[in-house]
PQR file of N, CA, C, O and H, with PARSE charges and radii, in Angstrom:
ATOM      1  N   MET A   1     168.591  70.291  87.646 -0.4000 1.5000
ATOM      2  CA  MET A   1     167.947  70.620  89.041 -0.0000 2.0000
ATOM      3  C   MET A   1     169.530  70.980  90.194  0.5500 1.7000
ATOM      4  O   MET A   1     169.667  71.841  91.064 -0.5500 1.4000
ATOM      5  N   LEU A   2     170.384  70.039  89.762 -0.4000 1.5000
ATOM      6  CA  LEU A   2     171.247  69.723  91.073 -0.0000 2.0000
ATOM      7  C   LEU A   2     171.981  71.012  90.615  0.5500 1.7000
ATOM      8  O   LEU A   2     172.382  71.617  91.609 -0.5500 1.4000
ATOM      9  H   LEU A   2     170.273  69.340  89.055  0.4000 1.0000
ATOM     10  N   ASP A   3     172.305  71.658  89.427 -0.4000 1.5000
ATOM     11  CA  ASP A   3     172.949  72.606  89.342 -0.0000 2.0000
ATOM     12  C   ASP A   3     172.740  74.181  89.362  0.5500 1.7000
ATOM     13  O   ASP A   3     173.506  75.142  89.294 -0.5500 1.4000
ATOM     14  H   ASP A   3     171.979  71.166  88.619  0.4000 1.0000
ATOM     15  N   ALA A   4     171.181  74.001  89.500 -0.4000 1.5000
ATOM     16  CA  ALA A   4     170.595  75.337  89.969 -0.0000 2.0000
ATOM     17  C   ALA A   4     170.647  75.351  91.193  0.5500 1.7000
ATOM     18  O   ALA A   4     170.654  76.427  91.791 -0.5500 1.4000
ATOM     19  H   ALA A   4     170.559  73.220  89.555  0.4000 1.0000
ATOM     20  N   ASN A   5     170.698  74.097  91.881 -0.4000 1.5000
ATOM     21  CA  ASN A   5     170.655  74.645  93.390 -0.0000 2.0000
ATOM     22  C   ASN A   5     172.041  74.355  94.045  0.5500 1.7000
ATOM     23  O   ASN A   5     172.346  73.918  95.154 -0.5500 1.4000
ATOM     24  H   ASN A   5     170.692  73.223  91.396  0.4000 1.0000
ATOM     25  N   HIS A   6     172.721  74.726  93.039 -0.4000 1.5000
ATOM     26  CA  HIS A   6     174.605  74.525  93.786 -0.0000 2.0000
ATOM     27  C   HIS A   6     174.898  73.279  94.046  0.5500 1.7000
ATOM     28  O   HIS A   6     175.961  73.349  94.664 -0.5500 1.4000
ATOM     29  H   HIS A   6     172.473  75.081  92.138  0.4000 1.0000
ATOM     30  N   LEU A   7     174.551  71.999  93.935 -0.4000 1.5000
ATOM     31  CA  LEU A   7     174.535  70.780  94.498 -0.0000 2.0000
ATOM     32  C   LEU A   7     175.564  70.183  93.781  0.5500 1.7000
ATOM     33  O   LEU A   7     175.350  70.492  92.608 -0.5500 1.4000
ATOM     34  H   LEU A   7     173.688  71.942  93.433  0.4000 1.0000
ATOM     35  N   PRO A   8     176.868  69.288  93.863 -0.5600 1.5000
ATOM     36  CA  PRO A   8     177.344  68.576  93.361  0.2800 2.0000
ATOM     37  C   PRO A   8     176.902  67.420  92.708  0.5500 1.7000
ATOM     38  O   PRO A   8     176.000  66.860  93.331 -0.5500 1.4000
ATOM     39  N   LYS A   9     177.305  66.748  91.427 -0.4000 1.5000
ATOM     40  CA  LYS A   9     176.466  65.535  90.754 -0.0000 2.0000
ATOM     41  C   LYS A   9     175.952  64.705  91.448  0.5500 1.7000
ATOM     42  O   LYS A   9     174.775  64.451  91.193 -0.5500 1.4000
ATOM     43  H   LYS A   9     178.038  67.203  90.921  0.4000 1.0000
ATOM     44  N   TYR A  10     176.667  63.915  92.660 -0.4000 1.5000
ATOM     45  CA  TYR A  10     176.409  62.883  93.021 -0.0000 2.0000
ATOM     46  C   TYR A  10     176.502  61.574  92.271  0.5500 1.7000
ATOM     47  O   TYR A  10     175.685  60.656  92.349 -0.5500 1.4000
ATOM     48  H   TYR A  10     177.624  64.121  92.867  0.4000 1.0000
ATOM     49  N   ARG A  11     177.677  61.604  91.481 -0.4000 1.5000
ATOM     50  CA  ARG A  11     177.619  60.542  90.371 -0.0000 2.0000
ATOM     51  C   ARG A  11     177.232  59.081  91.113  0.5500 1.7000
ATOM     52  O   ARG A  11     176.364  58.324  90.680 -0.5500 1.4000
ATOM     53  H   ARG A  11     178.341  62.350  91.417  0.4000 1.0000
ATOM     54  N   GLN A  12     177.970  58.855  92.204 -0.4000 1.5000
ATOM     55  CA  GLN A  12     177.843  57.710  92.455 -0.0000 2.0000
ATOM     56  C   GLN A  12     176.928  57.303  93.584  0.5500 1.7000
ATOM     57  O   GLN A  12     177.285  56.326  94.243 -0.5500 1.4000
ATOM     58  H   GLN A  12     178.675  59.471  92.556  0.4000 1.0000
ATOM     59  N   LYS A  13     175.595  58.017  93.964 -0.4000 1.5000
ATOM     60  CA  LYS A  13     174.907  58.122  94.676 -0.0000 2.0000
ATOM     61  C   LYS A  13     173.561  57.545  94.340  0.5500 1.7000
ATOM     62  O   LYS A  13     173.335  57.378  93.142 -0.5500 1.4000
ATOM     63  H   LYS A  13     175.305  58.810  93.430  0.4000 1.0000
ATOM     64  N   SER A  14     172.710  57.243  95.133 -0.4000 1.5000
ATOM     65  CA  SER A  14     171.235  56.630  94.915 -0.0000 2.0000
ATOM     66  C   SER A  14     170.489  57.825  94.275  0.5500 1.7000
ATOM     67  O   SER A  14     170.872  58.984  94.434 -0.5500 1.4000
ATOM     68  H   SER A  14     172.893  57.379  96.106  0.4000 1.0000
ATOM     69  N   ARG A  15     169.452  57.498  93.575 -0.4000 1.5000
ATOM     70  CA  ARG A  15     168.538  58.570  93.017 -0.0000 2.0000
ATOM     71  C   ARG A  15     167.369  58.876  94.253  0.5500 1.7000
ATOM     72  O   ARG A  15     166.502  59.742  94.136 -0.5500 1.4000
ATOM     73  H   ARG A  15     169.142  56.556  93.446  0.4000 1.0000
ATOM     74  N   ALA A  16     167.542  57.899  95.573 -0.4000 1.5000
ATOM     75  CA  ALA A  16     166.807  58.196  96.868 -0.0000 2.0000
ATOM     76  C   ALA A  16     167.840  59.372  97.457  0.5500 1.7000
ATOM     77  O   ALA A  16     167.468  60.419  97.985 -0.5500 1.4000
ATOM     78  H   ALA A  16     168.246  57.196  95.668  0.4000 1.0000
ATOM     79  N   PHE A  17     169.075  59.001  97.266 -0.4000 1.5000
ATOM     80  CA  PHE A  17     170.218  59.994  98.002 -0.0000 2.0000
ATOM     81  C   PHE A  17     169.775  61.835  97.495  0.5500 1.7000
ATOM     82  O   PHE A  17     169.603  62.879  98.123 -0.5500 1.4000
ATOM     83  H   PHE A  17     169.378  58.150  96.837  0.4000 1.0000
ATOM     84  N   ILE A  18     169.744  61.494  96.261 -0.4000 1.5000
ATOM     85  CA  ILE A  18     169.661  62.734  95.485 -0.0000 2.0000
ATOM     86  C   ILE A  18     168.480  63.433  95.829  0.5500 1.7000
ATOM     87  O   ILE A  18     168.418  64.639  96.067 -0.5500 1.4000
ATOM     88  H   ILE A  18     169.884  60.645  95.750  0.4000 1.0000
ATOM     89  N   ALA A  19     167.581  62.651  95.844 -0.4000 1.5000
ATOM     90  CA  ALA A  19     166.115  63.018  95.982 -0.0000 2.0000
ATOM     91  C   ALA A  19     165.980  63.849  97.638  0.5500 1.7000
ATOM     92  O   ALA A  19     165.539  64.948  97.974 -0.5500 1.4000
ATOM     93  H   ALA A  19     167.631  61.672  95.650  0.4000 1.0000
ATOM     94  N   ASP A  20     166.535  62.819  98.320 -0.4000 1.5000
ATOM     95  CA  ASP A  20     166.734  63.911  99.886 -0.0000 2.0000
ATOM     96  C   ASP A  20     167.257  65.010  99.993  0.5500 1.7000
ATOM     97  O   ASP A  20     166.616  65.932 100.497 -0.5500 1.4000
ATOM     98  H   ASP A  20     166.894  61.926  98.047  0.4000 1.0000
ATOM     99  N   GLN A  21     168.806  65.224  99.459 -0.4000 1.5000
ATOM    100  CA  GLN A  21     169.279  66.334  99.363 -0.0000 2.0000
ATOM    101  C   GLN A  21     168.403  67.538  98.144  0.5500 1.7000
ATOM    102  O   GLN A  21     168.603  68.751  98.203 -0.5500 1.4000
ATOM    103  H   GLN A  21     169.327  64.475  99.049  0.4000 1.0000
ATOM    104  N   LEU A  22     167.701  67.056  97.380 -0.4000 1.5000
ATOM    105  CA  LEU A  22     167.014  68.225  97.166 -0.0000 2.0000
ATOM    106  C   LEU A  22     165.931  68.744  97.564  0.5500 1.7000
ATOM    107  O   LEU A  22     165.569  69.912  97.421 -0.5500 1.4000
ATOM    108  H   LEU A  22     167.538  66.071  97.332  0.4000 1.0000
ATOM    109  N   ILE A  23     165.214  67.603  98.238 -0.4000 1.5000
ATOM    110  CA  ILE A  23     164.144  68.082  99.132 -0.0000 2.0000
ATOM    111  C   ILE A  23     164.303  69.000 100.373  0.5500 1.7000
ATOM    112  O   ILE A  23     163.395  69.638 100.906 -0.5500 1.4000
ATOM    113  H   ILE A  23     165.508  66.654  98.354  0.4000 1.0000
ATOM    114  N   LYS A  24     165.801  68.954 100.801 -0.4000 1.5000
ATOM    115  CA  LYS A  24     167.111  69.506 102.250 -0.0000 2.0000
ATOM    116  C   LYS A  24     166.906  71.065 101.342  0.5500 1.7000
ATOM    117  O   LYS A  24     166.774  72.101 101.994 -0.5500 1.4000
ATOM    118  H   LYS A  24     166.538  68.435 100.369  0.4000 1.0000
ATOM    119  N   ARG A  25     166.900  71.089 100.357 -0.4000 1.5000
ATOM    120  CA  ARG A  25     167.352  72.240 100.033 -0.0000 2.0000
ATOM    121  C   ARG A  25     166.388  72.762  98.972  0.5500 1.7000
ATOM    122  O   ARG A  25     166.936  73.583  98.237 -0.5500 1.4000
ATOM    123  H   ARG A  25     167.008  70.248  99.827  0.4000 1.0000
ATOM    124  N   MET A  26     165.326  72.562  98.730 -0.4000 1.5000
ATOM    125  CA  MET A  26     164.272  73.192  98.230 -0.0000 2.0000
ATOM    126  C   MET A  26     163.164  73.703  98.720  0.5500 1.7000
ATOM    127  O   MET A  26     163.340  73.090  99.772 -0.5500 1.4000
ATOM    128  H   MET A  26     164.881  71.894  99.327  0.4000 1.0000
ATOM    129  N   ASP A  27     161.901  74.431  98.971 -0.4000 1.5000
ATOM    130  CA  ASP A  27     161.019  74.381  99.459 -0.0000 2.0000
ATOM    131  C   ASP A  27     159.967  73.376  98.791  0.5500 1.7000
ATOM    132  O   ASP A  27     160.240  73.044  97.638 -0.5500 1.4000
ATOM    133  H   ASP A  27     161.758  74.929  98.116  0.4000 1.0000
ATOM    134  N   GLU A  28     159.015  72.943  99.252 -0.4000 1.5000
ATOM    135  CA  GLU A  28     158.004  72.154  98.175 -0.0000 2.0000
ATOM    136  C   GLU A  28     157.406  72.483  96.993  0.5500 1.7000
ATOM    137  O   GLU A  28     157.055  71.812  96.022 -0.5500 1.4000
ATOM    138  H   GLU A  28     158.793  73.212 100.189  0.4000 1.0000
ATOM    139  N   ASP A  29     157.363  73.533  97.235 -0.4000 1.5000
ATOM    140  CA  ASP A  29     156.458  74.361  95.732 -0.0000 2.0000
ATOM    141  C   ASP A  29     157.274  74.649  94.871  0.5500 1.7000
ATOM    142  O   ASP A  29     156.848  74.813  93.728 -0.5500 1.4000
ATOM    143  H   ASP A  29     157.648  74.078  98.024  0.4000 1.0000
ATOM    144  N   SER A  30     158.647  74.795  95.131 -0.4000 1.5000
ATOM    145  CA  SER A  30     160.006  75.182  93.616 -0.0000 2.0000
ATOM    146  C   SER A  30     159.883  73.715  93.532  0.5500 1.7000
ATOM    147  O   SER A  30     159.178  73.226  92.649 -0.5500 1.4000
ATOM    148  H   SER A  30     158.994  74.662  96.060  0.4000 1.0000
ATOM    149  N   LEU A  31     160.542  72.938  94.420 -0.4000 1.5000
ATOM    150  CA  LEU A  31     160.884  71.289  93.878 -0.0000 2.0000
ATOM    151  C   LEU A  31     159.876  70.705  93.243  0.5500 1.7000
ATOM    152  O   LEU A  31     160.070  70.018  92.240 -0.5500 1.4000
ATOM    153  H   LEU A  31     161.114  73.335  95.138  0.4000 1.0000
ATOM    154  N   GLY A  32     158.646  70.919  93.773 -0.4000 1.5000
ATOM    155  CA  GLY A  32     157.286  70.515  92.750 -0.0000 2.0000
ATOM    156  C   GLY A  32     157.327  70.904  91.585  0.5500 1.7000
ATOM    157  O   GLY A  32     157.049  70.058  90.735 -0.5500 1.4000
ATOM    158  H   GLY A  32     158.488  71.477  94.587  0.4000 1.0000
ATOM    159  N   LYS A  33     157.615  72.036  91.208 -0.4000 1.5000
ATOM    160  CA  LYS A  33     157.208  73.011  89.904 -0.0000 2.0000
ATOM    161  C   LYS A  33     158.866  72.492  88.956  0.5500 1.7000
ATOM    162  O   LYS A  33     159.009  72.231  87.761 -0.5500 1.4000
ATOM    163  H   LYS A  33     157.841  72.723  91.899  0.4000 1.0000
ATOM    164  N   ALA A  34     159.916  72.503  90.115 -0.4000 1.5000
ATOM    165  CA  ALA A  34     160.876  72.067  89.239 -0.0000 2.0000
ATOM    166  C   ALA A  34     161.343  70.840  88.469  0.5500 1.7000
ATOM    167  O   ALA A  34     162.082  71.130  87.528 -0.5500 1.4000
ATOM    168  H   ALA A  34     159.799  72.715  91.085  0.4000 1.0000
ATOM    169  N   VAL A  35     161.096  69.535  88.633 -0.4000 1.5000
ATOM    170  CA  VAL A  35     160.554  68.451  88.799 -0.0000 2.0000
ATOM    171  C   VAL A  35     159.234  68.302  87.661  0.5500 1.7000
ATOM    172  O   VAL A  35     159.259  67.351  86.880 -0.5500 1.4000
ATOM    173  H   VAL A  35     160.496  69.300  89.397  0.4000 1.0000
ATOM    174  N   SER A  36     158.219  69.183  87.621 -0.4000 1.5000
ATOM    175  CA  SER A  36     156.989  69.318  86.682 -0.0000 2.0000
ATOM    176  C   SER A  36     158.058  69.575  85.346  0.5500 1.7000
ATOM    177  O   SER A  36     158.203  68.880  84.341 -0.5500 1.4000
ATOM    178  H   SER A  36     158.198  69.956  88.255  0.4000 1.0000
ATOM    179  N   ASP A  37     158.653  70.686  85.695 -0.4000 1.5000
ATOM    180  CA  ASP A  37     159.513  71.421  84.449 -0.0000 2.0000
ATOM    181  C   ASP A  37     160.475  70.622  83.559  0.5500 1.7000
ATOM    182  O   ASP A  37     160.580  70.705  82.335 -0.5500 1.4000
ATOM    183  H   ASP A  37     158.535  71.250  86.512  0.4000 1.0000
ATOM    184  N   GLU A  38     161.323  69.641  84.609 -0.4000 1.5000
ATOM    185  CA  GLU A  38     162.376  68.560  83.724 -0.0000 2.0000
ATOM    186  C   GLU A  38     161.506  67.513  83.264  0.5500 1.7000
ATOM    187  O   GLU A  38     161.872  67.009  82.202 -0.5500 1.4000
ATOM    188  H   GLU A  38     161.238  69.574  85.603  0.4000 1.0000
ATOM    189  N   LEU A  39     160.266  66.964  83.861 -0.4000 1.5000
ATOM    190  CA  LEU A  39     159.583  66.148  82.862 -0.0000 2.0000
ATOM    191  C   LEU A  39     158.924  66.416  81.451  0.5500 1.7000
ATOM    192  O   LEU A  39     158.850  65.661  80.481 -0.5500 1.4000
ATOM    193  H   LEU A  39     159.969  67.374  84.724  0.4000 1.0000
ATOM    194  N   PHE A  40     158.492  67.636  81.608 -0.4000 1.5000
ATOM    195  CA  PHE A  40     157.828  68.175  80.596 -0.0000 2.0000
ATOM    196  C   PHE A  40     159.037  68.151  79.605  0.5500 1.7000
ATOM    197  O   PHE A  40     159.071  67.310  78.707 -0.5500 1.4000
ATOM    198  H   PHE A  40     158.553  68.248  82.396  0.4000 1.0000
ATOM    199  N   GLU A  41     159.885  68.941  79.746 -0.4000 1.5000
ATOM    200  CA  GLU A  41     160.908  69.291  78.705 -0.0000 2.0000
ATOM    201  C   GLU A  41     161.926  68.116  78.361  0.5500 1.7000
ATOM    202  O   GLU A  41     162.877  68.303  77.601 -0.5500 1.4000
ATOM    203  H   GLU A  41     159.858  69.624  80.475  0.4000 1.0000
ATOM    204  N   ARG A  42     161.602  66.601  79.119 -0.4000 1.5000
ATOM    205  CA  ARG A  42     162.526  65.509  78.752 -0.0000 2.0000
ATOM    206  C   ARG A  42     162.025  64.974  77.511  0.5500 1.7000
ATOM    207  O   ARG A  42     160.862  65.098  77.129 -0.5500 1.4000
ATOM    208  H   ARG A  42     160.830  66.449  79.736  0.4000 1.0000
ATOM    209  N   ASP A  43     162.941  64.379  76.901 -0.4000 1.5000
ATOM    210  CA  ASP A  43     163.035  64.132  75.314 -0.0000 2.0000
ATOM    211  C   ASP A  43     162.526  62.625  75.193  0.5500 1.7000
ATOM    212  O   ASP A  43     163.423  61.799  75.028 -0.5500 1.4000
ATOM    213  H   ASP A  43     163.886  64.278  77.211  0.4000 1.0000
ATOM    214  N   TYR A  44     161.264  62.163  75.247 -0.4000 1.5000
ATOM    215  CA  TYR A  44     160.615  61.022  75.415 -0.0000 2.0000
ATOM    216  C   TYR A  44     160.919  60.448  73.864  0.5500 1.7000
ATOM    217  O   TYR A  44     160.205  59.507  73.517 -0.5500 1.4000
ATOM    218  H   TYR A  44     160.535  62.834  75.380  0.4000 1.0000
ATOM    219  N   THR A  45     161.864  60.908  72.953 -0.4000 1.5000
ATOM    220  CA  THR A  45     161.644  60.246  71.839 -0.0000 2.0000
ATOM    221  C   THR A  45     162.881  59.166  71.918  0.5500 1.7000
ATOM    222  O   THR A  45     163.099  58.370  71.004 -0.5500 1.4000
ATOM    223  H   THR A  45     162.444  61.672  73.235  0.4000 1.0000
ATOM    224  N   VAL A  46     163.557  59.226  72.955 -0.4000 1.5000
ATOM    225  CA  VAL A  46     164.617  58.037  72.995 -0.0000 2.0000
ATOM    226  C   VAL A  46     163.855  56.382  73.582  0.5500 1.7000
ATOM    227  O   VAL A  46     164.416  55.287  73.603 -0.5500 1.4000
ATOM    228  H   VAL A  46     163.380  59.873  73.697  0.4000 1.0000
ATOM    229  N   PHE A  47     162.530  56.698  73.979 -0.4000 1.5000
ATOM    230  CA  PHE A  47     162.024  55.509  74.263 -0.0000 2.0000
ATOM    231  C   PHE A  47     161.475  54.800  72.977  0.5500 1.7000
ATOM    232  O   PHE A  47     161.260  53.590  72.905 -0.5500 1.4000
ATOM    233  H   PHE A  47     162.074  57.588  73.962  0.4000 1.0000
ATOM    234  N   ASP A  48     161.268  55.739  71.938 -0.4000 1.5000
ATOM    235  CA  ASP A  48     160.759  55.126  70.762 -0.0000 2.0000
ATOM    236  C   ASP A  48     161.149  53.743  69.842  0.5500 1.7000
ATOM    237  O   ASP A  48     160.507  52.956  69.146 -0.5500 1.4000
ATOM    238  H   ASP A  48     161.442  56.722  71.996  0.4000 1.0000
ATOM    239  N   ASP A  49     163.066  53.959  70.381 -0.4000 1.5000
ATOM    240  CA  ASP A  49     163.878  52.686  70.031 -0.0000 2.0000
ATOM    241  C   ASP A  49     163.525  51.666  70.505  0.5500 1.7000
ATOM    242  O   ASP A  49     163.833  50.618  69.938 -0.5500 1.4000
ATOM    243  H   ASP A  49     163.588  54.598  70.946  0.4000 1.0000
ATOM    244  N   LEU A  50     162.831  51.654  71.595 -0.4000 1.5000
ATOM    245  CA  LEU A  50     162.464  50.507  72.481 -0.0000 2.0000
ATOM    246  C   LEU A  50     161.753  49.466  72.270  0.5500 1.7000
ATOM    247  O   LEU A  50     161.953  48.328  72.694 -0.5500 1.4000
ATOM    248  H   LEU A  50     162.581  52.506  72.056  0.4000 1.0000
ATOM    249  N   GLU A  51     160.796  49.898  71.518 -0.4000 1.5000
ATOM    250  CA  GLU A  51     159.609  49.304  71.193 -0.0000 2.0000
ATOM    251  C   GLU A  51     159.757  47.939  69.654  0.5500 1.7000
ATOM    252  O   GLU A  51     158.758  47.334  69.267 -0.5500 1.4000
ATOM    253  H   GLU A  51     160.633  50.823  71.173  0.4000 1.0000
TER
END
């Protein structure tokens, strides 16, 4: 989402800071869809090893 909105990686910043930057750059509908898409495409198999 950062790349798509031409934002830097913010490697040393908190999640709250990054979320605030995305909120400032994206309209509410686009942000909601982007978050939904990211969560849907997430690789949840990485959590299988934690059980």
